[in-house]
N, C-alpha and C positions, 0 to 999 in steps of 0.2 A: 250810630255808636257801634263799635266793634262788638262781636259776640263775647269776647273775653271780658270786656268792661261791663257789659250788661249783666253777665253772670256773677262776677266777683263783687260788684257793687250791690247788686240785689241781695246776694247771700250775706254780705257784710251787714246790711241794714236789717235783715231778718234776724241776725245774731244779736244786734243791738236791741231789737224789739224784744227778743226772748229774755235777755238780761234785764231790760227795763221792767218787764212784767213781774220779775222777782223782787226788784229793789226800789221801784219808784215810790212805793207807799210806806217804806221803812220810817221816814221822818214823822209819819202820821200815826205811828203805833200808839203813843199816849192819847192822842185826840180820838182815835177810833175806840180805844178802851173806854174812855169817858162817854162817848156818844152812844155806844151800844150797852153801857153799864155792865161791863164784863171784866173779869180778872185780867191783868196785863199778860200773864202767862198764856191765857187763851188766845190773845191776839197773835202771839208768836207762832202758835200752832197753825195759823192760817197759811203760813209759808210752807209748812210741812204738807198740808193738804194740796197746795199748788204743785209742789215737787212730786207728790205721789201721782197725781193725775197726769203730769207731764211724763213721768217715767212709764207708767202702764200703757199710755196711748202709743208710745213708740213701738211697742211690740206689734201693733196693727199697722201703723204708718209705713214701717220698713217693708214688710212683705207685700202689702197692698200696692205700694208704689212700684214694685217690680211687675205687678200685673196690669195696673191701670195708668202708670206713668207718675213722674214726680210732681208735675205741675198741678193736676187736678186735686191731688191729696193736699198739696200746700194751700190751695185756694179754700178747700173745705175746712182745713184746720184754722186758717185765719178768720173765717166766718164764724166758726164755733167760739173762738176766743173773743171776738168783738161782742157776740151775744152775751157771753159770760160777764164781760165788763159792764154792760148795760144793766144786767141783773144786780151786780155789785152796788151800783149807785142807788138802788132801791132797798138795800139791805137794812133792816132794823133789828135783826137778831143775829146772834153768833151763827146759828144754823144756816140761815140764808147766806150770810157772808161766806161761810166755808163752802157751801154748795156752789156759789158763784166762783170762788177761787178754784174749786175742783174742775169746773167747766173750763175756766181759763187755762188751767194746766193741761187738760185734755186737748184743747185747741192748739196751744203753743208747742205741744210735743212734736208737731210736724216740722218745726224749724231745726231742732237738733237732729232728728232722725233723717231728714232729707237734705240738709245743706251739705253735709259731708258726702252723701251719695251723689248729689248734683256735681260737685267738684270732681269726684272720682270718675263720673261718667265722661266728662269732657277733657280732663287734663291728665298728664302723666309726668313722672319724673320731676325735673326741676320746675316745670310749669305748674305742676300740682302743688309743689312745696310753696311756690310763690303765691298761688291762688289761696292756699290754706292759711297763709299769714293774715288774710283779710278776716278770717274767723277770730283770730286773736285780737285784731284791731277792733272788731265789733264787740267782743266781750269786754275789752278795756273801756270803750266808749260808753257802753250801756252801764257798766259797773260804776264808772266815774261820774257820769253826768245825770243819770236818771234820778238819783236821790235829790240832786239840786233842783231839778224841775219839779219833783214831787213836793219839796219844801216850799217852793215859790207858789205853787198852786194851792197848797194848804193854807198858806198865810193870807192869800188874796181872795180865796173862795172858801173851800172846805175840803175835807178828805175825799169826798165824792168826786171832786174835780180830777183827782189822779186817775180814776177809772174812766171818766169821760175822755180824758186825754189818751189813755191806752186804747180805748175803743176806736177813736178817730185815727190814731197811729196805725192800728191794725187794719182798718178799712183802706187807708191810703196805701199801705204795703200790699194789700190784696190787689188793688188796682195796678200798682207798679209791677207786681208779680205777673198778673194777667197780661200786661202790656209789654213788659221788657224781657221777662224770663222765658227763654225757649224751652221746649221739652227736651231734656238731655238724655233720656233713656231711649236707646235705639231699638232694642228688641224687648218687647214686653212678653210676660209669661201668660199668654192668652190661649195657649194650645191645649189646655187641660180643663176639666170641670172644676168648679169652685171647690167642691168637696175634696177632690184629689189634691188641689192646690193647698187647701187648709191642712190636710193630713201631712203633706210634704213639709209644710212650714213648721208644724208641731214636731215632726221628726227631726228636722234640722235644728230647731231650738233645743231639743233634748240633747242632741250631740254636742252642741256648743256649750250648754250649761254644765256639762260634765268635764269640761276642760279645766284642769287644776291651775294651769298657768293664767288663764283668764281671771280666775278668782284671786290669784296672787296679786296680779297687777291692779285688778279692780279694787280690792279691799285696801291694799297698801296705798294706792293712789287716792282712794276715797278719804282716808284719814288726813292726808295732806290737803285735799280739796276742801275739807271741813273747816280749814282756817278761815276762809272768807265767810262761810256759813256762821261760824262762831261770832265773828264781828257783826254780821247782819242781824243775828238773833239777840245778842246780849247787849249791844251798844246803844240802841235807840233810847231805852229807858235809863241806862247808866249815864249817858251824856246829857240827856235833856232833863230827866226828873231828879237825878242824884246830883250831878255837877251843875245843873242850872243853865245849860247853854240852849240856844234857840234851835228850832227845827232847821232854819236856814244854815246855821253853823254846822249842824250835823250833816246836812246835805253836802256842804263844801268839803267836809272831812273825807267823804267817799272818793273825791278826786285823788286824794293822797293814796288811797288804797289801789286805785287803778294804775298809777304811774309805775310802781315797782313791778307789778304783774306784767305790764307791757314790755318793760325793758328786759325782764327775765325771759319772756317768750322770744324776744328778738335775739338775745344772746344765746339762748339754747340752740337755735337753728345751726349755728356754726360750731358751738362747743361740743355737742354730742357727736359730731363727725370726727372730732380730734381725740376725745378721751373715752367715749362710750357712755352708756347709761348708768352703770354702777357707781362711779365716782360722783356723778351728778345727783343720784339718789342720796348718797352719803352727805354731800355738801348741803343739799336742800333740807334734809332732815335735821342736820346740825344747826342750820340757821333758824328753823322753827323752834327747836329745843332751846337755843340761846335766847330767842325773843321771849319765850315764856318765862324763863328764869329772870331775864332782865325786868320784865313787867312785875314779877313777884317781888324782887328785891326793891324796886322803886316804890312799890305800894307799901311795903313793910317799913321802910326806913326813911322815906322822904315824903314831903307833902305831895298829894296827888295833883299832877299836871296833865291836862288833856294832851298837850303836844308830846311830852317826854314819857309819861307813864303809860299812855294808851296808844297814841298814833304812831310813835316811832317803833315800838316793838311789833305792832300790827303790820306796819309797812315792811319790816324785816321778814316777818312770817309769810306775808304775801309774796315777797320776793323769792323765798325758798319754795313756796308752793308753786310758783310760776315755772320752776324748773322741773318739779316732780311730776305734775299732772300730765303735761304733754308727752313725757317719756313713758308714763304708765299706759297711756292710751296706745302709743306706738308699740310698746311691748306686748300688750294684749292682742293687737291686730296682727303682729308679726308672727307670734308663736301659736296662734289659734288656727286650727284646721276647720274648713267649712266654707260656706258662701260668705264673702266679705260683707255684702249688704245686710244680711241677717245677723252676722256677727256684730256689726256696728250697732244695729238696732237693739240687740240683746244687751250689749255692753252699756249703751246709753240708758236703756230702760232700767237696768240694775243699778246704774250709777244714781239716777234720780230717785228711784224707789228707796234705795238704802239710805241716801242722804236725807230723805224725808224722815226716816226713823231717827237718824242722828240728830236732825234739827229738833224733833219732838223731845228728845232726851235733853238737849242743850237748853230748850225753852224752859225747863223746870229747874235749871241750875240758878242759884241766886245771882242777880245782876246788879246788886247794890254796891259792888266794889270791884276794881280791876283785879283784885286778888284771885277771884274765881276764874276770870278769863285767862289769867296767866297760868293757872293750874290746868285748864283745858288745853292750852297751847302746848304745854309740856307733855301732857298725855298724848296728844295727836302726833307730836314729833317722835316720841318713843315708839308708839304703835306702828306708825308708817315705816319707820326705819327697820324695826324688827321683821316686818313682813317683806319689804322690798329688798333688803340686803341679805336675806337668807337664800343662798344658791341662785342669785339673780343672774340670768344669762347675759353675757356681755354683748 
């Protein structure tokens, strides 16, 4: 197999894996709440814990991979994740469940931090753009199919089967990474003591975090990114407990979320070259805003329908988000001064850490009606637009 294929296919499946780690257990939310005898809102916060661990760990994976190489850190992260999954299967309390999810987040942080770096190490210009499209493909596959797998496992076994599956998946990818993925970092930062390396990393991070444009694109893009998080957090109990649909039906609904995101990501590649990022930000935010208003109106004046009241507006919102988030990442990386590897690690870390806070807030918003989800979408569209469209560089 050619090196290009080895790298892009391994990176794609690592991206699938990270997304699956977030969403495979969503159909099991009601079952987990009953099994652990905990409040449904508490189950939702386990996603926040995962995202927090994922975000914080990237601050270490990025710089350490510059010193020791991408591949060793990827293997260590996958091993940590698989161990966390096995702990999850033995959880009988909320505390143990959350600690296991935290460990999984810390382990899976290697994928987001290192996949972009691996592609940047080996490819440039158009070849890099082509290779990076595999990241979007992996995100869409993981987002669309992992809840279906999770629902199937829950129905035929129990919610613990989701985490046995993730553990096996992680170990298989660990083997594939060890066997297929070459070390892509040519020159490692081994010519200094670890103390000076640590001080240099902290100094670089301080410089990066002071960049106002990074925060502009991060926070503005984050509100758009939260569209998918809103669905993941609020819909499991709404669709299953309130509307009475099965876990399998909920799992299949996730496929509908992945389709518009995939097409938005593909369309964005050529569209941004023609019209620039600012019109795309405007269009994406208007789509999110319209989707929230549509959900609100349908809830207030018509009988609630899973397809029309919930899924159609969520698909529209995801389509808008699919345009905004990639351009927000590109804007942050283009206008930020400093080392690209550490900038990427800092951006991804802040992304996941802040979204864990947003997820926690959303977890305590009532989910017994699409009305509240529609209001959240309206708020996300307005906030993202206000930030990204204010003096946004073209």
